[in-house]
N, C-alpha and C positions, 0 to 999 in steps of 0.2 A: 504494500500500500504506500501511497505517496506521503511526503511530508505534509502537504496541504491537508490531507485527510486527518492526520494525527493532530495537527494544529487546530483544525476545526473542532475535533472532539475535545481537546484541552480547553478551547475557548468556551464551548458549551458547558463544560463542567465548572469552570471558574465562574461564569455568569450565573449558572444554576445555584452554586453555593452562595454567591453574593446575594441573590434574590431570596433564597431560603433564610439566610442570616438576617437580611433586612426585615423581612416579614416576621421572623421569629422574635424580633425585638419587641413587638407589641404583645405577642401571646407566647410566652416561654413555655417550654415543655419541661416539666420536672418529674423525674421518676426516682423513687427510692426503691432499693430493692436488692435483687438477687444477682448482682453482677459478679460476685466473687472477689478475688484479690487482684490488686493492681499488678500487672506483669512488670518484671524488672525493666526499667527504662534507663538506658545509659546513653549519654551523648555529651557533646561539648556545647556550652552556653555561648551566647553572642560575645561575652567578655573573656572567653578562653577557659573558664572554669569547668572542670569535669562534673557532670551530674550523674548520680547513680542512686536510684530510688531504694536499692537494697541498703545502702548506708543511711537512709533516712527513716528506716523503721523506727517506730516509737514517736514519730512526729505526725501531726495532722497535716495532710497535704491538700492543696487546691491545685489541680492539674487543668490548665486552660489551653484548649486548642483554639488558636486565633490567627489572624493575619492583619497586616497593616492596611490592606485594601478594604477591610470590613468595618463599616462605621460603628456597629454596636460593640465590636471587639475593642476598637480604639477608645470608646466611651468607658469601657470597664477598666482599662489600664490604671487610671488614677485610684480606683477603688482597691485594686490589688496592691499597689504601692503602699497605700495607707494601711491596709490590713497586715502586710508583711512587717511594716514598721511597728505597728501596735501589738501584734500577736506573735511575731517571730520569737521574742524572748520567752514566750509561754509555750512554744512547741509547734508553731505553724511554719510550714514551708510552702511557698507558692512556686510552681514550675510552669513556665509557658512552653507550649509546643507550637511553633510557628508553621503555618501552612502557606507562607509566602512563596512567590515564584522565584525571587532572587535573594540570595543570602545577604548581599550588601544592603539591600533595602531593609531587611529585617534588622541587621546589625545597626544601621544608621538610626532607624526609628527607636530601637531599644535604648540606645545611648542618648538620643535626644530627649526621651521621656524620663530618663533617670531611673530605669528599672532597677530595683533593689532586690530582685530575685532572678534566678537563671531562666533563660528562654533558649530552647533548642530549635534550630532551623531544621525542619523535617525533610523537605524534598531532596536534600543533598546527601543521599546515601543512607537515609534512615527509614526506608520503606519497611524493613523488618520490624522496627520499633512500632510503627503505626499499625502494621498487620497484627502484631501481638496484642496491641491495645484493643483493636476492633474485634478480636476473637472473644474478648471479655465483655465489652460494652455494646457490641453490635456496630452497624455502620454509623459513620459520622453523618448525621442528617442535615447539619448546618453548623455554622460557626457564629458566635462562640459556642463551643461545647465545653462545659466545665464539670469536672469530677471532684467530688469531695471524698477523701480517703481517710479512714480512721487510723488510730495509732497502731493497729494490728495489720494494716495494709489492705483492709477490705473497702471496696468502693461502696459508699453508702448512698450517694446521690449522683445522678447524671442530669445536668441541667443544660438544655439547648436554648440559646437565645440570650438576650441581654438581661442582666439582673443588677440591681443597685447594691451598694455597699452593705446596707442593712440586711439584705437577704443573705449574703455570704457570711456576714458577721453572726447572724442567728444560727446558721448551719454549723459554723466552726465552734461557737461557744459551747454547744452541746457535747463537743468531742474533746475540747481542751482540758 
């Protein structure tokens, strides 16, 4: 098949995810439940630090699948920065998983926003990481998709769409 065919498919997927993300901002989907344990996620953050969820056992995690081109994702970033600052000393760790098309775009945005938590660029050789995650949570229906993980590593909430800081704060307070 030609390059044009693959580019057309990629464009349709990106536009589709953007539309789902945009519309999910108004009506988020939250599911509590039987997801099981977060698979081991290992990668390098935008700032060069190694991220390994196995080393984070015992912490409450917020794992956020996001992209710079996603308006609701961008709107949530300041919430995550504030939550990491306030609750990091109490055992919270936020991890971003970027679905961006270009690593440089992800890195530049993360630095410009002053992310105080690691964010891993996924499309650059991390397909296994995403595949492992989707085996547990199912398909990524839109972004942002945010997972809340308890201290034992069990995914307790999958939230699709925008949520404000108070929503996430209420979720993590029960677990800290």
